[in-house]
N, C-alpha and C positions, 0 to 999 in steps of 0.2 A: 433401465426403468422397470422392465418386467421382473428382474430379480428383486428389486426393492418391493414391488407390488406383491410378489410371491411371499416374501417374509411377512408383510403386513397381513396378507390373507390368512396365513397360518395363525396369526394372533387374533384375527377378527372372527374366524369360524366358530371357535368354542364360545365366544361371547354371544354371538348371534344365536347359536344353538341353545344356550342356557336361557337366554332372555325371551326369545320368541318361539322356541321349538324348531325342530329341523325343517318341517314343511313350511311354516310361516316365515322362517328365517330365509330359506332359499327364495321364496316368493318376494320377500322384501328386498333381497339383494338383486334379484332380476329386475324388479320394478325400478330400483334406483339406478341400476346399470343402464337401463333404457335412456333415462334422462342424461346421464353422463356421456353415454355413447354418441348421442345425436347433438350434444351441445355445441361442439366446434362447428359442425356443418350448419346447424341452425343459425348460429351467430353470423357465419359468413353469408348465408342467404339473406339475412336481415340487415346486412352491411354494418353489423355491430362488432365483428371480430377485428382484432388488430391487423394492421397491414402486413403483407408478406415481407419477410426479411427482418421484422422487428423482434426485439427480445421478448416483448409481451406475448407475441404469438408463439414463440418457442416455449415459454413457460406454460401457456395454455395447453399446448399439445403434450408437454411433459406431464402436466397434472392429469390430463385425461388418460394418458397411457398408464400412469401409476395407479390411478383409481380403478381403471378397468382391469389391470392385472391383479389388483387386490381382490376385487369382486370375483374374478375368474378363479383364483386360488381358493377363496372361501367357498364358492359354489361347488368346486370339485370335491372339497373335503366333506361338505354337508351331504352332497349327493352320494358319495361313497358310504357315508354313515347310514343314509336311507336304504341303500342296497343291502347293507348288513342287517338292518331291521327287517327288511323283506325276507331275507334268508331265514331269520328266526321265526317270523310269522308263518312262513311256508312249512318249517319244521314242526311247529305246533299243529298245523292242520293235517300234514301228511305223515308225520313221524319220521321223515327222512331229511337229512341235510343236503341241500342242493346248491351250495354256494358256487361250486364249479360251473354248474349250468347257468346260474343267474349272472355270474361275472362274465362268462363267455358271451351271453346274450347282450350284456351291457357293452362289452367291447365291440360286438358286431354292430350294434346300433350307433356307436360312435363313428365307426367307419362309414356307415350308410349316411349319417348326417353330414360327415365331412365331404362325401361325394356330392350330396345334395347342395351343400354350400357352394361348391365349385360350379355346379350346374346353374344355380340361381344367379350367382355373380356373372356368369357368362351371359345368361339371359338378360340381365339388367343392362349390361354393356351393349348387347345387340339391340335392345329396345331403344336406347337413347342414341344409337348409331355412333358409338365411340370409335374414333378412327383407329385403324390397326397400325401397329408399330409406331405409335405416336411418341414423340420426344417431349421432354419437359419444356414447357413454355410455348408449345406449338399447338395445343388443344384449344379450339375456339371457346370463348367465355360462355356462350350459350350452351355448349355441350357440357361444360363443367357444372353449370347451373342445373341442367337437366339431371346430371348424375346425382347431385345433392338432393334434388326433389324426389328422385327414385330411391335414393339410399334411405332416407328417413322412414317412409312407410314400410319399406322392406324390413328394416331392423325392428321397428315397432311390431310388425306382424309376426316375425319369427319369435321374438321374445314373448309376444302375447300368446302364441301357441304353446310355448314352454310353460308359461304360467297357468294356462288352461289345463294342461296335462297334470301339473302339480296339484291343482285343486281337486283332482280325482283321487289323490293319495289319501288313504283312510287310516293309516296307522298313527294314532295319537300317542302322546307320551304315556298316558295311563294304559293304553293297550300294549305298548311295548314293555312296560314294567310287568304287566300281567303275563305276557309271553315269557319273559325271563323267569318269573316265579314258577310257571308251569314247567319250563325246561329244567329248572333246578330240581323241582320235585321228581320229575321223571328220572333225572340223572341219579338222584339219591336212591330211588327205588331200584333202579337197575344195578347200582353198586351193591346194595344190600342183597339183591337176588343172586348176584355173581359170587358174593362172599359165602353164601350158604348159611344154614342154621348154625348157631353157636352152642357150645356146651353150657348147660345151665340156663338156657333160654326157655326151656320148657318144650322145645321142639325135638331134642334128643335126650332120652332119659339117662340119668346118671346111675352108676352102680350104688347099691346100698352101702352106706357108711362112707361114701366118698362125696365130696362137694365139688 
């Protein structure tokens, strides 16, 4: 299911980026992912989900997994493109390309967030007193209900933080195009300077009678 979602995400990302822009596109994907992510658990808490062991429940979970994988892939592509825009914006401001530094920082934050995810998940399980070494079918129903009740606000909160951070991103499409124009002009000027003055340009005098 994740493979299918990955291919769909590759197709979705450029469509969202062209239609909404990178920033608004990622925010829209995140907001939709919240709804999709909590739908199965919410339906179970409301006693609206199909019964365990039914084909309907299987298709519900398959659908949720495919959609989530699609959004995850699309988000990854759009965020990578945003990082590239930040690299160019930083080059305009500083005159230096710092993609190595920014990409390293991006990978570092990914590892930090991954570790935080494990810490938060452990904290949630401890908070609801989830039994240790529990086997399938032996967890009390009230514990599973508490897990669902804790899961929903946790997911909404984490996605909400991500959306809040994205709202602070200030590189619009117009600013990005302006950055590209500035960098192209600088590159042309640098190439002309490295090439040096040309014969007949007026910068180097020619010999009489020669052109």
